[in-house]
C-alpha positions, -999 to +999 in steps of 0.1 A: -915+735-306-892+763-296-855+754-294-837+761-262-805+781-259-784+749-254-799+734-286-791+765-306-756+766-292-750+729-300-762+735-336-738+764-339-710+743-326-718+715-350-720+740-379-687+756-369-670+722-367-685+711-400-674+744-416-639+739-404-638+703-415-652+711-450-627+739-454-598+717-445-610+689-468-612+713-497-577+726-493-542+711-497-525+700-465-540+701-431-525+725-405-526+758-425-562+753-437-572+742-401-558+774-385-574+796-412-608+780-409-606+781-370-599+818-371-629+824-394-653+800-376-646+813-341-641+850-352-608+853-334-575+871-341-557+839-351-552+802-345-521+780-342-508+745-340-476+739-320-455+707-315-432+695-287-398+685-298-378+656-282-353+681-269-364+694-234-377+729-234-380+731-272-411+734-294-420+743-329-446+764-345-463+741-371-488+766-384-501+800-374-527+822-392-528+857-377-558+869-396-538+882-426-510+857-434-493+826-422-462+828-402-432+807-412-426+775-393-400+780-366-386+765-335-386+782-301-380+777-264-407+773-239-403+775-201-419+755-174-448+780-169-459+774-205-456+736-202-474+735-168-503+755-183-511+726-206-506+697-182-543+694-176-551+693-213-567+728-215-553+763-211-573+794-209-556+828-203-571+862-204-572+891-204-537+904-209-519+871-218-484+886-219-487+898-183-497+864-170-475+841-191-440+840-204-449+839-241-427+828-270-415+858-291-437+849-320-468+849-298-459+881-279-456+900-312-493+893-319-503+914-288-531+890-280-552+897-249-566+862-244-557+826-254-574+793-253-557+761-263-560+723-258-531+698-255-527+672-282-521+636-272-511+605-290-532+573-287-510+562-258-514+595-239-481+612-248-484+650-251-470+661-285-483+697-290-511+722-288-541+735-308-552+770-299-568+803-308-560+838-296-577+872-298-575+908-289-607+904-268-619+878-243-627+846-261-660+829-253-649+795-239-683+778-243-679+780-280-641+778-285-633+749-261-658+723-276-646+731-311-609+728-302-616+696-283-636+681-312-607+689-336-579+678-312-579+640-319-575+643-357-550+672-352-530+651-329-531+622-353-520+645-382-492+659-360-480+624-351-481+614-388-462+645-397-435+638-371-433+602-382-430+611-419-403+637-410-384+612-389-386+588-418-373+614-442-345+622-419-337+585-414-338+580-452-316+610-457-291+597-431-292+563-447-287+578-482-257+598-470-243+567-453-248+546-484-234+573-508-205+580-485-196+544-478-161+533-491-177+499-498-198+492-528-235+489-521-260+477-547-295+464-550-303+435-573-339+428-584-354+399-604-373+410-635-375+380-638-337+377-643-312+394-620-308+431-628-290+459-609-316+484-596-292+506-577-255+510-572-237+536-551-207+556-563-182+534-545-195+503-564-189+521-597-155+532-586-144+498-575-155+481-607-143+510-629-177+511-647-197+543-649-227+544-625-252+550-653-240+518-671-242+497-640-277+509-630-301+486-648-274+462-660-282+425-663-261+394-655-246+392-690-232+427-687-216+419-653-204+385-665-180+400-691-158+414-663-161+386-638-137+356-637-158+334-614-194+331-624-202+299-606-231+314-586-247+334-613-271+306-624-283+304-588-288+341-586-307+342-619-329+313-607-339+334-577-319+314-552-304+331-521-266+333-525-255+352-494-217+350-496-191+355-523-160+357-501-135+363-529-141+373-565-117+381-593-125+409-619-109+425-649-121+460-651-128+478-685-095+496-681-077+462-679-068+464-642-074+432-623-090+435-589-103+412-561-134+418-541-153+401-513-189+407-503-222+396-489-258+396-501-288+402-479-318+384-494-351+403-498-384+385-498-420+395-508-451+390-486-454+354-500-418+345-489-405+346-525-370+359-531-373+391-551-338+405-548-306+413-528-290+442-511-253+435-516-220+448-503-188+448-522-153+456-508-122+460-528-095+438-513-071+440-541-043+455-521-047+428-495-047+400-521-017+415-539+002+417-506-007+381-498+005+371-533+038+389-528+041+372-494+034+338-509+061+344-535+085+356-508+078+326-487+082+303-517+115+320-526+127+316-490+117+279-490+136+273-522+167+290-507+164+269-476+159+237-496+191+245-516+212+249-485+235+219-477+221+221-442+193+203-425+168+230-418+141+227-390+114+251-380+110+253-343+081+269-324+085+292-294+088+262-271+117+246-291+095+219-307+101+210-343+072+221-366+086+207-398+119+198-415+121+221-445+128+205-478+111+171-473+089+177-503+057+170-485+070+136-473+062+129-436+092+138-415+100+120-383+115+152-369+081+169-366+071+171-329+105+165-315+122+188-290+154+206-300+174+182-277+163+153-298+176+168-330+213+169-319+237+144-304+228+134-268+260+150-255+250+183-270+214+184-259+219+207-230+240+232-250+214+231-278+186+241-254+206+269-240+216+282-275+178+281-284+170+302-254+197+327-262+185+331-298+150+338-285+162+365-261+187+381-284+165+377-316+198+371-334+219+340-343+235+316-319+260+289-330+269+255-315+294+228-325+296+192-314+313+159-324+297+125-326+307+102-298+328+081-322+347+112-332+342+106-369+318+134-376+316+170-366+285+192-368+277+229-364+242+242-358+229+278-360+197+290-342+182+320-362+154+340-347+126+349-372+101+378-371+073+353-369+086+342-335+098+309-348+134+298-347+152+282-377+176+255-367+203+248-394+225+218-389+256+213-411+281+185-413+314+202-410+335+170-408+353+179-441+360+214-429+374+202-396+395+176-415+409+204-437+416+226-407+438+198-392+455+188-424+487+209-417+492+191-384+487+157-400+511+167-428+537+176-403+533+142-386+536+124-420+567+143-430+583+135-397+574+098-398+582+093-435+616+110-431+625+085-403+611+056-424+633+066-454+664+065-432+655+032-415+643+013-446+675+022-464+695+004-436+674-027-429+641-042-442+643-079-432+605-085-436+603-069-470+577-043-458+565-016-483+573+020-476+536+025-465+537-006-442+570+006-427+553+040-420+523+023-404+547+002-383+563+034-369+529+048-359+517+014-346+547+012-323+537+046-308+505+029-296+481+046-320+449+028-329+440+021-365+416+051-367+443+075-356+468+060-380+443+064-408+437+100-399+474+109-396+482+093-430+451+106-447+438+072-457+406+053-449+403+032-418+400+000-439+433+008-456+450+014-423+436-019-409+448-038-440+483-024-436+484-035-400+473-070-410+500-072-437+527-062-412+516-088-386+516-115-414+550-105-428+566-103-393+548-135-382+537-116-351+507-126-331+498-091-319+505-054-325+525-054-292+548-082-304+554-065-337+563-032-320+587-049-295+605-068-323+607-038-345+622-017-316+647-046-307+658-050-343+663-013-348+636-009-375+621+020-356 
């Protein structure tokens, strides 16, 4: 049976496709062998594979055989006329390609008269490139188009795989640069079956002060000799997920002590077993040293405050007592009280105003008050701190006030005692002592026992006892009677 023209043509196409596929299979790679075999099988000037780039108007030449050699891979710009040509999936131009189409420079240099190409699509219909042939004569489409269409699916798949692998390499390279350039230590710990460092970046080696080559492959025992806290190592060696090690203390080989904090990200195999960690390590030594210095400074400040003779209170920004310093951890009833409750009732308003002034001025404000009975005198100072708190220092200044008034009291004593000496030398019918005679003079001026005690520099009980002795010796029923009789008898 004689074969028809169509049968012969089909056989020729099949043979051409098989020839191309066999040629590609026998060679390394895919795109270069493909273009070379296409050129030979279709007897054309050359063949090419092009790819669209994510950037608008950009494409790249993946492979081109011009009949003599391969052109290097390059990127080029394509205009809308070129892209529109391939929107239907098939482009056929000829004769005189350059007169009908704005060609890329690499294609224009080939001086091709005709071109046939098919678009390459991904499985989801996204156009990613072209597969085409070109010639100095008119290309027979009945032969070229079926061949190109038959090879297009695999070429599209290979182009997609190439793009994916390249993207992966770029991503890996970016990740590698990120890891290597990170100021934090990054490591990978694998179980073999015990924990062993599979990878460390340069920052990790720098932080620990251990050469990178020594750390890579190191086991737990090697790390342990530099680590102060090894409480979680048994869990790590047992393959348990230890995700956090907030603060860890190390002594580096050079003797320097450092502090680190970090995190582990567990890695599991397909069966859900923990096979390792990716860990992150940050040097926080400066922070910890600063905190330690701050703690020492705060402790020194506390000791100074506790050594003061004052009562010291920490007030918040609302004027409420946070604590009384120096209670030694004992519960203090002052905590929670407003500033007005820490002073005498009569000084409450002034204390609140002094607190406000200290907050505004960020300086020191002073206030004095006397207890209602008049026996005790106090001074308080409001000191604004950088933290925003106010320190309230309350000091008993009774002794200071007493000392300040001593010259005036001495003057009173000298005056009274001089008069007493003159009078007692003339008459002392009740046999009063010199001190009792002095108290009688003050008593006759209408002074209370407290003022008498203050003027004479004796205690209140002593002054009261002198008054009692005077009344008893004079057989007087009251202070007034004793005063009137002393005046009538010329004793004062």
